C-alpha positions in Angstrom: 13.6 13.6 -17.1 10.7 11.1 -17.3 10.2 8.0 -15.2 8.0 5.2 -16.5 7.5 1.5 -16.1 8.9 -0.3 -19.1 6.3 -2.6 -20.7 7.1 -6.3 -20.9 7.3 -6.1 -24.7 10.0 -3.5 -24.4 12.1 -5.1 -21.7 15.0 -5.7 -24.1 15.8 -2.0 -24.0 17.3 -2.4 -20.5 20.0 -4.9 -21.5 22.7 -2.4 -22.6 22.4 -0.6 -19.2 22.2 -3.7 -17.2 25.4 -5.1 -18.8 27.3 -2.0 -17.5 27.0 -3.2 -13.9 26.7 -7.0 -14.5 29.5 -8.9 -12.7 29.0 -11.9 -15.0 29.3 -11.6 -18.8 26.0 -13.1 -19.9 25.1 -12.9 -23.5 22.3 -10.6 -24.6 20.2 -13.7 -25.5 20.5 -15.1 -22.0 19.7 -11.7 -20.4 16.7 -11.3 -22.7 15.3 -14.7 -21.9 15.7 -14.0 -18.2 14.1 -10.6 -18.3 11.2 -11.9 -20.3 10.6 -14.6 -17.6 11.1 -12.0 -14.9 8.2 -9.9 -16.3 5.9 -12.8 -15.4 7.0 -12.9 -11.7 5.8 -9.8 -9.7 8.6 -7.8 -11.4 8.5 -4.4 -12.8 11.3 -2.2 -14.3 11.4 1.5 -14.2 13.3 3.5 -16.8 14.5 7.0 -16.6 14.4 8.8 -20.0 15.9 12.1 -21.2 14.7 13.1 -24.7 13.3 9.6 -25.1 16.7 8.0 -24.5 16.9 5.5 -21.7 19.6 6.7 -19.2 18.9 4.6 -16.1 17.0 1.6 -14.9 16.0 -0.2 -11.8 14.1 -3.5 -11.3 11.5 -4.0 -8.6 10.4 -7.3 -7.1 7.2 -7.1 -5.1 6.5 -9.6 -2.3 5.5 -9.9 1.4 8.1 -11.0 3.9 7.6 -12.0 7.5 10.3 -9.6 8.8 9.5 -6.5 6.6 5.8 -6.8 5.5 4.8 -5.8 2.0 8.1 -5.1 0.4 9.9 -4.3 -2.8 13.4 -5.5 -3.6 15.1 -3.1 -5.9 17.4 -4.9 -8.3 20.0 -4.0 -11.0 20.0 -0.2 -10.4 22.1 1.3 -13.2 22.8 4.8 -14.5 24.6 5.3 -17.7 28.3 5.8 -17.0 28.4 9.0 -19.0 26.0 10.8 -16.7 26.8 9.5 -13.3 27.2 11.8 -10.3 24.5 14.2 -11.5 21.8 13.2 -8.9 19.9 10.8 -11.2 20.3 7.9 -8.9 18.9 9.9 -6.0 15.9 11.0 -8.1 15.4 7.4 -9.2 15.4 6.2 -5.6 13.0 9.0 -4.6 10.6 8.0 -7.5 10.8 4.4 -6.5 9.9 5.2 -2.9 6.9 7.2 -3.9 5.8 4.6 -6.4 6.0 1.6 -4.2 4.4 3.4 -1.2 1.4 4.0 -3.4 1.3 0.3 -4.1 1.2 -0.4 -0.4 4.8 -1.3 0.3 6.1 -0.8 3.8 9.8 -1.4 3.1 12.4 -1.3 0.3 15.2 -3.8 0.2 18.2 -4.2 -2.0 21.6 -6.0 -2.4 24.9 -4.6 -3.6 28.2 -6.2 -4.4 30.6 -6.3 -1.5 33.4 -4.7 -3.5 31.2 -1.9 -4.7 31.9 0.7 -2.0 30.5 3.5 -4.1 27.0 2.0 -4.2 27.2 1.1 -0.5 27.9 4.7 0.3 25.1 5.9 -2.0 22.5 3.6 -0.4 23.7 4.6 3.1 23.1 8.3 2.1 19.6 7.2 0.9 18.8 5.9 4.4 19.3 2.2 3.9 20.8 0.2 6.7 23.0 -2.9 6.3 21.3 -5.9 7.8 23.2 -9.0 6.6 24.9 -10.9 3.8 23.4 -12.2 0.6 24.5 -15.7 -0.2 24.4 -17.5 -3.6 25.1 -21.1 -4.5 25.0 -22.4 -8.1 23.4 -25.8 -8.4 
């Protein structure tokens, strides 16, 4: 298993995996446009590869927040459905923690969908604590 930051010019490779967990059915073109823009905004994406095949991804947004200091918000964590429950998610979160700590982060944050109890249980096992609700309003 190899972990590496996906270069901006290869960001389109994450779209098939991200679509697995996406609640909304955005087109590939919309997702590609958004990911290209994201790569210009303190965003990095880590890929997990086995035999050069992308099997998992996680986005990382870097910022400083008044309540958590230098922080990374982990986004769109996804492991290929065919190989879930093999510890890949745990290894990915361990890699992220080591990586962002070296970059000076003090905290890791993330959101998960309310109805996704499996991910909530996973993140609780990883040591994350529920702090609040995430709200979204389309305008």
